[in-house]
N, C-alpha and C positions, 0 to 999 in steps of 0.2 A: 736218640741224640738229636739235639737241635742242629740244623744244617742250613746251608745256603745253596741255591741251585747252581751257582758257579763254582762251588767249592770242590776240591779233591778230597775224597773221604777214604781212600785206600791206605794201607799200612798203619792203621790206627790214627790217622791224621784227620783234620777237618779244617782245611785252609784254602784260601783263594790262590791258585797257582800263579796268576798274573802278578798280583801284588807282591807275593813272597819272592818269586824269582826275579822280578824287576828290581826290587829293593836289594836283594842279595847281590845281583850283578853290579848295581851302581856302587854299592859299598866296596865290592872287590875292585872296581875300576878306580875309585878314589884312592884306595890303599896302594894299588900298584903305581898310580901317578905320584903319590907321595914317596914311594920307594925309589923310583927312577928319575923323577923330575920335581923334587920338592922345591927347589929354588924357583923354578919357572911357575909351578902351581901357586906357591905363596905370593909371588909378585903379581900374577894375574888376578888372584882373588883380592889382594890388597888394593890394586888399582880399581877393580870393579866396585869394591866396598866404598872406597873413597868417592867414586863418582856417584854412587847411589846415595850416600849420606850427604854429600855436598849439594846434590841437585834436588833430592826428594826428601830432605829433612822435614819439610812442611807436611808431607804425607804422614810421617810417623807422629808428628805433633798433633795434627788434626784428627787422625783416626783414633789415637789413644784417648783424646778428650771426648770424642763422639761415644766411645764405649762407656765411659763413665757417665755421661749425660743420659744415655739410653737406659743404663742400669738404674740410675736414680729416678728417672721418669717412670719406669716400670714399677719400682718399689713404692712410690708415693701415690700412684694412680690406682684406680679400681682394678686394674689388671694384676696388681700385686696379690689379689685373692686367689688367683688361679693356682691350683695345686698340681705339682709335677707328678704325673702318673694317674691323675683322675681324682674325683671327689673323695673316694673311699680309700685312697692310698695313704700309708703312714710311713714315717722314716724307718729305715733299716738299721741305723746306728744311733747311739746316744749322742747328745750334743758334744760331750767331751771327746768321744771317739772321732766324731765328724771333724771338729776343729783340729784335733791332733793330726788327722790325715791331711787336712787342707794345708796346714802350715808345713808339715814334714815334706810333702810332695812339692808344694809351691815354691818355697825358698828357704827351708831350714838350713841347708848347707851353705847357701849364699850368705845368710846372716852370720854364720860362724866365721866365714872367710873375710867379709868386708866390714864387720861391725867396728873394728878398731881402726883399720887403715883409711877408710873413706872419710869419716868425720874429721880425723886428724889431718888428712891431706887438705880438706876444704878449710880447715882452721888456719893452716900455715899458708897455703896458696889460695888466696881469696877468690871465690867464684864470682861471676858477673850477675848473680841472681840473689834475691833476698838481701839487698843491701841494708846494712844497719850498723850501729856503733859497736855491738857485741859480736865479735867474730865467731865465738863459740856457738851462739844462737844461729847465726847465718850458716855455719857449717852443718849444724844438725838439721835445720829446715831444708837445706839443699839435699842432704842425705834422705830425708823423709820424702822429698819430691821423687827420688829415684826408687824408693822401696815401699811407697804407700799406696795411694788410691790408683795410680796408673797401672802398675803390674796387676793388682787385684781386680781392677776394673776390666782389664783385658781378659783375665782368666774367667771372671764371672760371666762376661758376655758369651764367650765361647762355650763354657760349661753349661750355661743356661740353654743356649740354642741346641746343643747336643742332647741334653737331658730331655728337653721339651719334645724334640722331634722323635726321640727314641721312645719315651714313655707315654707321651700324649698322642703322637701321630703314628705310633707303632712301626717306626722305621728302624733299621739296624743302628745299634750304638756304634757308629762309625763316622768318620769325618765327611764322607760323601753325603750323609743325610742333611748336612747344612745347606746343600744346594738343591734340595728337592723342590722348594718353591719356584725355582727357575727352570729346572730341567725335567721335573716329574720323574716318571719311572725310568728314564734314561740313566739315572744315577746307579741303577742296578747293573749296568753294562760296563763297557770299556771306559767310558767317561768317569764313572765312579771309581774304577780301578786305578786310573791315573791320579785322581784326587787322593785316594788312600795311600798310594805309593809315595806321593809328596809328603803326606803326614808321617808316614813311617820313617822316611829319610830325615825329616826335621827332628823327629823324636830320637832316633838312633844316634844321629850326629850330635845332637844337643846333649844327650846322656853320656856319650863317649867323651865329649869335651869336658863335661862336668866331672865325670869319674876320673879322667886323666889329670886334670888340674887339682882335684881334691887329693889324689894320690901324692902329688908333689907336696901338698901341705902336710899330709900325714908323715911322709918321709922326712920332711924338714923338722917336724915336731919330734919324731923319734931320734933324729940326729941331735936336736937341741937337748933332749933329756938324757940320752944314753951314748951319744957320740957314735952312732952307727954309720955315719957317712951318708951321702946322697948319691945313688947310682941307679941305673936302669934295672939291675937285678933285684934290688930291694923293692923298687916301684912295681915291677911285674909281680913280685910275690904278694905285695899289698893288694893289687888288683885281683889276683887269684883268690886271696882270702875273702875279700869283699864279695866277689862273684859267687864263691861257694856258699857263703852265708845267705846271700840274696837268693840263691837257688833253693836252699832249704825253705826260706820264707815263701817263695813262689809256689813250691810244691804244697805248702800248708794251706794256701788259699788266702783270700782277702781278709777273712775274719780272724783266723789264727796266725796269719802272717803279717800283712801290712798294718792292720788295725792294732795288733798287739805291739809291734815294734814302734809304731807312731806314738802310742800312749806312753811307752817307756821314754821315747825321745823327749816328749814334752815335759814329762815329770822331771827327768834329769836336767833338762834345760832350765826349767823354773828353779830348781835347786841351785844350779850353777849361777844363774842370774842373781838369785837372792844373796848368795855368798859374796859375789863381787859387789853388789849393791851395798851390803853391810860393811865389807872390808874397805871399800873405796870411799870417795867423798860423798856420803849419802845425801846431805842437804844440798850440796851443789848439783847433784844429779836430779833431785826433785825440782829444783828451781829451773834448771836447764830444760828438763822435760816439758814443764808447763809453758815456759817462754817460747820454746821451739815449736810446740804444737800450735800456740797462738800465732807465731810468725808464719808457720806453714799455711794454716787455713786463712790467715789474713791476706797473704800475698799469693794464694794459690791460683786465682784466675789469671793474674798478670804473668806469673812465672810459668804456668802450664802452657802458655802460648808463646813463650820467649823463643826466638829463632836465632839469636846469636849476634846479629849485627857485626860489629867489629871483633867480636869474640867467638866467631864461628868455630874455631879450632877446639875451644873448650867445650862448646855445645856438642860437637860431633864426637869428641872423646868420651864425654860423660852422658849427658841426657839422651841424645839420639842413640848412642850405643845401647843404653839400657832399654829404651823403648823398643828398638828393633829386636833386642834379645828376648824381651818378654813376649812380643808378638810371635816370634819364631818358636818360642817355648810353649805357646798356648795350645797347640794341638795335643801335646802330651798332658799338660796339667789340666786342660779343659776336659779331655776325655776321662781322666781319672776322677775329677770332681763330679762330673756327670754320673759316673758309675755309682758313686756313693751317696747321691743326693735325692734319690727317688722318695716321694712322700712329703716333701716340704713345699710350702707355698712359695711363690716367686718372691714375695716380700721377705719372708724368712730366709730364703736362699741368698738374696742379694745382701741383706744386712749381715748374714753370716760369712759370706765370701768377700764382700767389699770392705766392711767396716771393722769387724773383729780382728782379722789377721793384720790389718793396717795398724790398728792401735797397739796390738801386741808387739809388732815390729818397731813401732815408735819408742816404746818403753825399753825394749831390748837394746836398740841402737843408742838410746840416751844413757843407759847404764854403762855399756862398754865404750861408746864414743866419748861420753863425758869423763869417765875414768881415765881414758887414754889422753884426752886433752889436758886434764889436771896433772897427770903423771909426767907428761912430756914437758910441761912448764916447770915442774919441780926438778926434772932431770937435765935441764938445759938443752932440750931438743934431742935427747938420746933415742927416744922412742920413734920419733919421726925419721930419724936416720935409719933405723931398722926397717921402717915401712918402705923407705926408698930403696934400700939395698937388698932386702930379703922379705918381701911381703908375706909369704906363707907363715913366718914365725912371729908376726906382729902380736897375735893374741897371746902366744907363749911368753913373749918378752914383757908384755903388759902385766901378766900375772906374776912374773918373776919380780917385777918392781912394786907389787902391791905390799903394803905394810901388814904383815900377818903377825899378830901379837903372840900367839902360842904355837910352839913347835914349828917355826917358820919353814925349816927345810922339809919336814914331813908334809906340812900343809901345802906347800907349793907343788911338791911331787904329786900329791893327791889331786890337786887341781889340773896338773898337766895330764894325768891319766884320764880325768873326766873329759877334758878337751878332746883328747885322742879318741876316746870311746864315743863321744858325741859325733865327731866328724865321720867316723866309720859307720856309726848307726844311721846317720842321715843318708849316707851314700848307699847303704844297704836298702833303706826304704825307697830311695829314688830309683835304684836299679830294679827293685821288686815291682814297684808301681809302674815303672816304665815298661817292664816286660809284659805286664798285664795289658797295658795300653797297646803295645805293638802287636801282641797276640790278637787282640780284638780287631785291630785294623787289618791284619793279614788273614783273618778268618771271616771277614764279612760282617763283623759286629755280633757274632753269636755270644751268648752269655756264658755258657759252660763248655769250654774247649778242652781237649785232652791235656793233662798236666805236663806230659813230656814235651808237648808242643810249646807251652809257656816256658818251660825250662830251656828250650833251645834258644829262645831270644835273649834270655838272661845271660847265657854263656856267650852268645855272639856279641853282646854289648861289651863284656869284659875283654873278649878277644880283640875287638876293634880298638878299644882304648890301649890295651897292651901293645898291639901292633904299631900303633901310631907313636907311642913312646919309644919303642925300640927303633923304629925307622928314623924319626926326626926329633924326638923329645918335645920340648915346649913349642918349637917352631911348627911341628906338624899339628899339634893341638890347636894352636892359634890360627893356623890356616883353615882347619875345620870349623873353628868358631866363626871365622870371617865368612865362610860359606853359609853357615846357618843364619847369621845376621843379615846377609844380603838377601836371603830368601824371604826375609820378613816383609820386603816391599810389596810383592804381589799379594802376599797373605793379608797385609793391612788393608789393601783396596778391597779384596774379596770380603773381608769381615765387616767392613762398613756397609756393603750392600746386603750382606746376610742379616745385619742388625735391623735394617729397615723391614725386611721380609719377616723377621721374627716378630716384631711388634704387631704387624698386620695379622699374622696367624694367631698370636696369643689373644688378640681382641676377639677373634671368632670363637676361640675356645672359652673365653670368659663368658660369652653369651650362653653357650651350651651348659657350662658348669653352673651358671647362675640360675638357669631354668631348673636344673636338677636339684639345687639347694632349695629353691622355692617350692618345688613339688614335695620334697621331703618334709619341709616345715608344714605344708598344707596337710599332708597325711598325718603327721604327728598331732596337729591341732584337731583334726577330725577324730582321731582315736581318743584324745583327751576329753572331747565333748561327749563321746559315746560311753565312756567309762561310768559316769554316775547313773545312767539309765540301766546299764547291765547290772550295776551293784544294787539297785533297788528292787529287783525282781525276787 
């Protein structure tokens, strides 16, 4: 069994005791604090978050743009030819499986939750960016700003660095490896343990927040369809069901678990999107998509560096919130993308991670956001009222208002079931991939850890989300979310420094791989020249 010198290998385990115990104790401490001092903890975190976003908003803006620029520079330069894993390495997954896992882990559930509410909100409450005469185009371009190149640029940078140092520099597939250029072999000691513990907490808290808030959406959807009511008992039951299914997927492994579920997610999502596209205002959606993409790219440079001015409150509530969340979420998503990306060139990797998911997200948001804007206009603002009062059911309400020509009652119920199934499936995939990432972090980056060890982290994710819901409901989840976002500040600074070191190291690897390729071409040429002579004897 592959192991790490600092790992504990008794009792059928293979784990780093410092990272595992420190992470567990911190999670327990936060849960107890929420139990006995929720008001004080929430107020403290809210004040800290307000100070961080108000003072260091420029750090989030600058760092997120640096990540995109570094990725683009690597992709278009000669360094884009460097292959992750070495010259002879080839991809482990097909392109469809790879893209499916990228989108499912990166933001599949977020697109389900926000695709209706955010564009509609920006349409009604005009944002201070992408000014134009068409409020719908402004709304969509603003939504693209939050869900396009910036999140995927952050994920791409972190994932590329992790994959490169793991597969090309033969370091552990763990967050500590990002800091090898600065600290050398010291990353294998206590310093690396602290870094991995930070990544574990960011991942666990981010997943628990996402799982908890998603559970509220599922519960609201069930209540909308069947009148089940919304209460903690149902929500804990939903978390238990999602965790159980995630556990099965974790035990099945990445090929039979995450890959299989991710492909189902994307196929079902494409079918759902196609149905809404055809049932909704099809031509309006197409026009809105094209105009919004043009407005987004046309104003990207200016709006990507917008700091708020007199509208700082809007910027903090929307753009800075998103940027901080994506950065805080990057240890989890970056680790997972790194795990599945061996064998691809840097150019192929960046195009695949930065551009393809962004364009898919743009069309998804245009279909659901455009339909929502059109329906809200026809319904006299009824849909926006739902968004304001009960955000989790906005997608259900929009589908309920769709004009379905044949068997409308049965058709709507079928779409409601699809929505619920997709939300649950995306959460299962997130929990599954998150468990794999946390297990890698707590085991020192080993590739094949014991299955029951991976299962433990899947169960702990569910327990943390359920505990917070029982203790304080949405307030406890938002307190946790605030803590995760605040942690994005030091991470943003560290990742900017890492990106500079990454480019320097890749340049060295390019020279080595280029010599290997030239040598192979020379050997091939020699063999071709020798063949006629041997054939004439």
